C-alpha positions as CSV (number, residue, x, y, z in Angstrom):
1,M,-10.0,43.8,7.2
2,L,-11.8,42.2,10.1
3,S,-11.5,38.6,8.9
4,M,-7.7,38.6,8.7
5,P,-6.7,39.0,12.3
6,L,-9.4,36.5,13.3
7,V,-7.8,33.8,11.1
8,R,-4.3,34.5,12.4
9,H,-5.5,33.3,15.9
10,V,-6.3,29.9,14.5
11,P,-2.9,28.5,13.3
12,L,-4.2,24.9,12.8
13,L,-6.2,26.0,9.7
14,S,-4.8,24.9,6.4
15,Q,-4.0,27.5,3.8
16,S,-7.0,26.5,1.7
17,W,-9.3,26.8,4.7
18,R,-7.9,30.2,5.5
19,V,-8.7,31.4,2.0
20,G,-12.2,30.1,2.2
21,I,-12.8,31.7,5.6
22,N,-11.4,35.0,4.5
23,I,-13.7,35.1,1.5
24,D,-16.7,34.2,3.6
25,L,-15.9,36.8,6.4
26,T,-15.0,39.4,3.9
27,F,-18.3,39.4,2.2
28,A,-20.1,39.2,5.5
29,G,-18.1,42.0,6.8
30,R,-18.9,44.2,3.8
31,Y,-22.6,43.7,4.3
32,L,-22.5,44.3,8.0
33,R,-20.3,47.4,7.8
34,S,-22.7,48.8,5.2
35,R,-25.5,47.9,7.5
36,S,-23.8,49.7,10.4
37,R,-23.3,52.8,8.3
38,S,-27.0,52.8,7.5
39,L,-27.8,52.4,11.1
40,S,-25.5,55.2,12.1
41,T,-27.2,57.6,9.7
42,K,-30.7,56.5,10.7
43,T,-30.3,56.0,14.4
44,N,-27.1,56.4,16.3
45,S,-23.5,55.1,16.5
46,S,-24.2,52.7,19.4
47,A,-26.5,50.6,17.3
48,A,-23.8,50.4,14.6
49,S,-21.2,49.4,17.2
50,L,-23.6,46.7,18.4
51,V,-23.9,45.2,14.9
52,L,-20.1,45.1,14.5
53,L,-19.6,43.6,17.9
54,R,-22.1,40.8,17.1
55,Y,-20.4,40.2,13.8
56,S,-17.0,39.9,15.5
57,S,-18.2,37.5,18.2
58,V,-20.3,35.3,15.8
59,N,-17.5,35.0,13.3
60,R,-14.9,34.2,16.0
61,R,-17.0,31.3,16.9
62,A,-17.4,30.3,13.3
63,V,-13.7,30.3,12.7
64,V,-13.1,28.1,15.8
65,Q,-15.9,25.7,14.7
66,M,-14.6,25.5,11.2
67,A,-11.1,24.8,12.5
68,A,-12.5,21.9,14.7
69,K,-14.2,20.4,11.6
70,K,-11.2,20.1,9.3
71,P,-11.9,17.8,6.4
72,A,-10.7,14.2,6.9
73,V,-7.6,13.2,5.1
74,N,-7.6,10.1,2.9
75,P,-5.6,7.5,4.8
76,H,-4.1,6.5,1.5
77,S,-3.2,10.0,0.4
78,Y,0.0,10.5,-1.6
79,T,-0.3,14.3,-1.4
80,T,-1.7,15.4,2.0
81,M,-0.1,14.8,5.4
82,Q,-2.1,13.0,8.0
83,P,-3.4,15.1,11.0
84,G,-1.3,13.0,13.4
85,G,1.9,13.6,11.6
86,V,4.3,11.1,10.0
87,A,3.8,7.6,11.4
88,P,6.9,5.4,11.7
89,P,7.0,2.5,9.2
90,R,6.5,-0.9,10.7
91,P,8.9,-3.6,9.7
92,S,7.3,-6.3,7.5
93,A,8.2,-8.9,4.9
94,S,6.5,-10.4,1.8
95,L,7.3,-13.3,-0.4
96,V,7.0,-13.4,-4.2
97,L,6.9,-17.2,-4.7
98,L,7.0,-18.8,-8.2
99,D,5.7,-22.4,-8.6
100,G,7.0,-25.2,-10.8
101,Q,5.7,-23.4,-13.9
102,N,6.9,-19.9,-12.8
103,R,3.4,-18.8,-11.9
104,I,3.2,-16.2,-9.1
105,L,1.5,-16.9,-5.8
106,L,-1.2,-14.2,-5.2
107,T,-3.7,-13.8,-2.4
108,H,-6.9,-11.9,-2.4
109,R,-7.3,-10.0,0.9
110,T,-10.6,-9.9,2.8
111,S,-12.6,-6.7,3.0
112,S,-12.3,-6.6,6.8
113,V,-8.5,-6.5,7.2
114,G,-6.9,-3.3,8.3
115,S,-4.4,-3.0,5.4
116,F,-4.9,-3.5,1.6
117,A,-8.5,-4.7,2.1
118,D,-9.9,-6.4,-1.1
119,A,-6.5,-6.0,-2.8
120,H,-4.5,-8.8,-4.5
121,V,-1.1,-9.0,-2.8
122,F,1.8,-11.4,-2.2
123,P,1.6,-13.2,1.1
124,G,3.3,-11.3,3.9
125,G,2.8,-9.3,7.0
126,N,4.4,-7.6,10.0
127,L,7.4,-9.0,11.8
128,D,6.4,-10.8,15.0
129,A,8.4,-10.4,18.2
130,D,9.7,-14.0,17.9
131,D,10.5,-13.8,14.2
132,P,14.3,-14.2,14.0
133,S,14.6,-12.5,10.6
134,P,12.5,-10.9,7.8
135,E,13.1,-14.0,5.7
136,F,11.5,-16.2,8.5
137,C,8.6,-13.7,8.7
138,A,8.0,-14.1,5.0
139,I,7.9,-17.9,5.2
140,R,5.7,-17.8,8.2
141,E,3.2,-15.4,6.7
142,T,3.1,-17.4,3.5
143,F,2.2,-20.6,5.4
144,E,-0.4,-18.9,7.5
145,E,-2.1,-17.2,4.6
146,T,-1.8,-19.8,1.9
147,G,-0.7,-23.1,3.4
148,V,2.4,-23.3,1.2
149,L,5.5,-24.2,3.3
150,L,9.1,-23.7,2.5
151,T,11.3,-25.8,4.8
152,S,14.5,-27.7,4.9
153,P,14.0,-30.6,4.5
154,P,10.8,-30.2,2.5
155,P,7.6,-31.2,4.4
156,P,6.7,-34.9,3.9
157,Q,3.4,-35.6,2.0
158,S,2.0,-37.1,5.2
159,L,2.3,-33.8,7.0
160,T,0.7,-31.6,4.3
161,A,-2.7,-33.1,5.1
162,T,-2.5,-31.5,8.6
163,F,-1.6,-28.0,7.3
164,G,-5.2,-26.8,7.7
165,D,-5.4,-27.7,11.3
166,A,-1.9,-26.3,12.0
167,R,-2.8,-22.9,10.5
168,R,-6.0,-22.7,12.5
169,Q,-4.0,-23.4,15.7
170,I,-1.4,-20.7,14.8
171,H,-4.1,-18.2,14.0
172,A,-5.9,-19.0,17.3
173,R,-2.5,-18.6,19.1
174,K,-2.7,-22.1,20.5
175,T,0.8,-22.6,19.1
176,T,3.5,-20.7,17.3
177,F,4.9,-21.3,13.8
178,S,8.3,-21.8,15.4
179,D,7.1,-24.4,17.9
180,W,5.1,-26.2,15.2
181,L,8.2,-26.5,12.9
182,A,10.4,-27.7,15.8
183,H,7.8,-30.3,16.7
184,H,8.1,-31.8,13.2
185,N,11.9,-31.4,12.9
186,L,11.6,-28.8,10.2
187,T,13.5,-25.6,9.6
188,A,12.3,-22.6,7.7
189,D,14.3,-22.5,4.4
190,T,15.4,-18.9,4.7
191,A,18.5,-19.6,2.5
192,A,16.2,-20.1,-0.5
193,L,14.9,-16.5,-0.4
194,L,16.5,-13.9,-2.6
195,P,16.3,-10.2,-1.6
196,F,13.8,-8.6,-4.1
197,T,13.6,-4.8,-3.2
198,T,12.3,-2.9,-0.1
199,W,9.3,-0.7,-0.2
200,I,8.6,2.1,2.3
201,T,5.1,3.5,2.5
202,P,4.9,7.3,1.7
203,P,5.0,9.5,4.8
204,T,1.5,10.9,3.9
205,M,-0.2,7.6,4.6
206,K,-1.9,6.7,7.8
207,K,-0.4,3.2,8.1
208,R,3.2,2.9,7.0
209,Y,5.4,-0.2,6.4
210,E,8.9,-0.9,5.5
211,T,8.5,-4.1,3.6
212,K,11.4,-6.3,2.6
213,M,10.4,-8.3,-0.5
214,F,11.9,-11.7,-1.2
215,L,11.8,-14.0,-4.2
216,A,11.8,-17.8,-4.1
217,F,11.2,-20.7,-6.5
218,L,9.4,-24.0,-5.9
219,P,11.0,-27.0,-7.7
220,A,10.7,-26.5,-11.5
221,A,8.1,-28.7,-13.1
222,N,10.4,-29.9,-15.9
223,T,13.2,-31.0,-13.6
224,V,11.4,-33.1,-10.9
225,D,8.1,-35.0,-10.6
226,T,6.0,-32.6,-8.7
227,S,2.9,-34.9,-8.6
228,S,3.7,-35.9,-5.0
229,T,5.4,-32.8,-3.7
230,A,3.3,-29.9,-5.2
231,Q,1.7,-27.7,-2.6
232,L,-1.6,-26.2,-3.6
233,P,-2.4,-22.8,-2.0
234,T,-5.6,-22.3,-0.1
235,A,-7.2,-19.4,1.7
236,D,-7.0,-19.1,5.5
237,G,-10.7,-19.3,6.1
238,G,-11.3,-15.6,5.8
239,V,-8.9,-14.5,8.6
240,E,-6.9,-12.5,6.1
241,T,-7.5,-14.0,2.7
242,V,-10.5,-15.1,0.7
243,S,-8.4,-16.9,-2.0
244,A,-4.9,-17.9,-2.8
245,T,-3.7,-19.1,-6.2
246,F,-0.8,-19.3,-8.6
247,M,-1.2,-17.1,-11.7
248,T,1.2,-16.3,-14.5
249,A,2.4,-12.7,-14.6
250,A,0.6,-12.2,-17.9
251,E,-2.7,-13.5,-16.3
252,I,-2.3,-11.1,-13.4
253,L,-1.7,-8.1,-15.6
254,A,-4.6,-9.0,-17.9
255,A,-6.9,-9.4,-14.9
256,H,-5.7,-6.1,-13.5
257,K,-6.4,-4.3,-16.8
258,A,-9.9,-5.9,-16.8
259,H,-10.5,-4.6,-13.2
260,K,-10.8,-8.2,-11.9
261,V,-7.7,-7.8,-9.8
262,I,-6.6,-4.9,-7.7
263,L,-2.9,-4.2,-7.5
264,F,-1.0,-1.6,-5.5
265,P,2.2,-0.1,-6.9
266,P,4.6,-2.7,-5.4
267,Q,2.7,-5.7,-6.7
268,A,2.1,-4.0,-10.1
269,Y,5.8,-3.1,-10.5
270,L,7.3,-6.5,-9.5
271,V,4.8,-8.5,-11.6
272,T,5.4,-6.2,-14.6
273,R,9.2,-6.7,-14.3
274,L,8.9,-10.5,-13.9
275,A,6.6,-10.7,-16.9
276,V,9.5,-9.9,-19.2
277,F,11.0,-13.2,-18.3
278,T,8.1,-15.5,-17.5
279,S,6.1,-14.6,-20.6
280,D,8.8,-15.7,-23.0
281,R,7.5,-19.1,-24.0
282,R,10.6,-19.8,-26.1
283,L,12.5,-20.4,-22.8
284,S,12.1,-23.3,-20.4
285,V,11.2,-22.8,-16.8
286,V,14.8,-23.2,-15.8
287,Q,16.0,-20.8,-18.5
288,Q,13.4,-18.2,-17.4
289,R,14.8,-18.5,-13.8
290,E,18.3,-18.1,-15.0
291,G,17.3,-14.9,-16.7
292,I,15.6,-13.7,-13.5
293,R,18.6,-14.4,-11.3
294,A,20.9,-12.7,-13.8
295,W,18.7,-9.7,-13.8
296,L,18.6,-9.5,-10.0
297,E,22.3,-9.7,-9.8
298,S,23.1,-7.2,-12.6
299,E,20.7,-4.5,-11.4
300,G,21.2,-5.1,-7.7
301,M,17.5,-5.4,-7.1
302,G,18.0,-6.7,-3.6
303,S,19.5,-3.3,-2.5
304,W,16.9,-1.1,-4.1
305,V,14.6,0.8,-1.7
306,F,11.4,2.2,-3.2
307,E,9.8,5.2,-1.6
308,P,6.9,6.2,-3.9
309,R,6.3,9.9,-4.1
310,Q,4.3,12.2,-6.4
311,E,6.3,13.8,-9.2
312,G,3.5,15.3,-11.2
313,M,0.2,14.7,-12.9
314,T,-0.8,13.4,-16.4
315,R,-1.7,16.0,-18.9
316,D,-5.4,15.5,-18.3
317,G,-4.9,16.0,-14.6
318,R,-6.6,12.8,-13.7
319,R,-3.7,10.6,-12.6
320,L,-0.7,10.9,-10.4
321,I,2.8,10.2,-11.6
322,L,4.8,8.5,-8.9
323,G,8.6,8.1,-8.8
324,Y,10.4,5.7,-6.5
325,G,12.8,8.0,-4.7
326,P,16.6,8.3,-5.0
327,R,17.2,4.6,-4.0
328,G,14.6,3.1,-6.3
329,D,14.2,2.5,-10.0
330,H,14.9,5.7,-11.9
331,G,13.8,4.2,-15.2
332,S,10.2,3.5,-14.3
333,K,7.2,5.3,-13.0
334,T,3.8,4.4,-11.6
335,V,0.8,6.2,-13.1
336,M,-2.5,5.9,-11.2
337,R,-5.3,7.6,-9.4
338,F,-7.1,6.8,-6.2
339,G,-10.7,5.6,-6.5
340,R,-13.3,4.5,-3.9
341,N,-12.0,3.7,-0.5
342,G,-8.5,4.7,-1.5
343,M,-8.1,1.8,-4.0
344,P,-5.7,2.4,-6.9
345,E,-7.4,2.7,-10.3
346,D,-6.1,3.0,-13.8
347,L,-2.7,2.0,-12.5
348,E,0.1,1.1,-14.9
349,I,3.9,0.9,-14.8
350,V,5.6,2.9,-17.6
351,S,9.1,3.9,-18.5
352,A,10.4,7.3,-17.4
353,D,10.7,8.3,-21.1
354,A,7.1,7.4,-21.9
355,V,5.5,9.1,-18.9
356,S,6.0,12.6,-20.5
357,R,3.6,11.6,-23.2
358,L,0.7,10.7,-20.9
């Protein structure tokens, strides 16, 4: 048929587009060939040849135009490769910080940032050239985005009043976090950070990261007087965050279920796992932390590498079922769908056994 060889000359077309073009050209071809036969009987063969020639040239142009207007790929797609190919993941770091009551530090991203806009995430970001380690990056980003500082020795109360001005200077590149620490004889307390999984963005997404997650604890409220040492998180004036606050794991999950908080798979997974320990009110803050530390050590969470990938769909065909790759958690799955602007919706973390019933 006339449409087939035309499509073969456009190798950039996806299979679905080839099918659509073939169908369109096939029906057009049938009509024009019948028209040419009618002309050949009524007039002469040259008129029929002219019709087919016009059909061929017009549809060659149509194929080329349709190839040039390929549909845009969702930059957050878990299923379709980006037109530019697989982007290399950028190294980044993030901190899951628990306060004196084992509440989790959560930031609300602005709508104008390039990644995770409007989402609720743990503080973190890309490694800078002068970051000596991912742990340092996580501490730096936490200070820049929330004003909470982890140093050795701890920052004096007299210095915390100047945090706002220091953050503005760092954001304006008038100084660096490293220089500011050195000026005040402080050192980032990287030894306090525990490795807490690594997440690699799927190869189908436009922006990719290899994020090392860390876990840290502020002094427990029932072991020290935190009235003079507690650091209250604040947003960074809209540079990256519109709010920063400590919330219990149960509060985060409840707000997420009520569509008041937007979580991506890494945040949803880690908060869900932490909730098992922090929601047990029979245990003190210290006992909850002992359980968390034992869990990290027994499961080797620090060495797990999560590479979310689609493994199927729910029975109703509405949500994706995501596994975590060969180096991630084999016992859990993320179930979700992408909504407006690529934001996750109806996201939940379920056991691998329960996912077959969805």
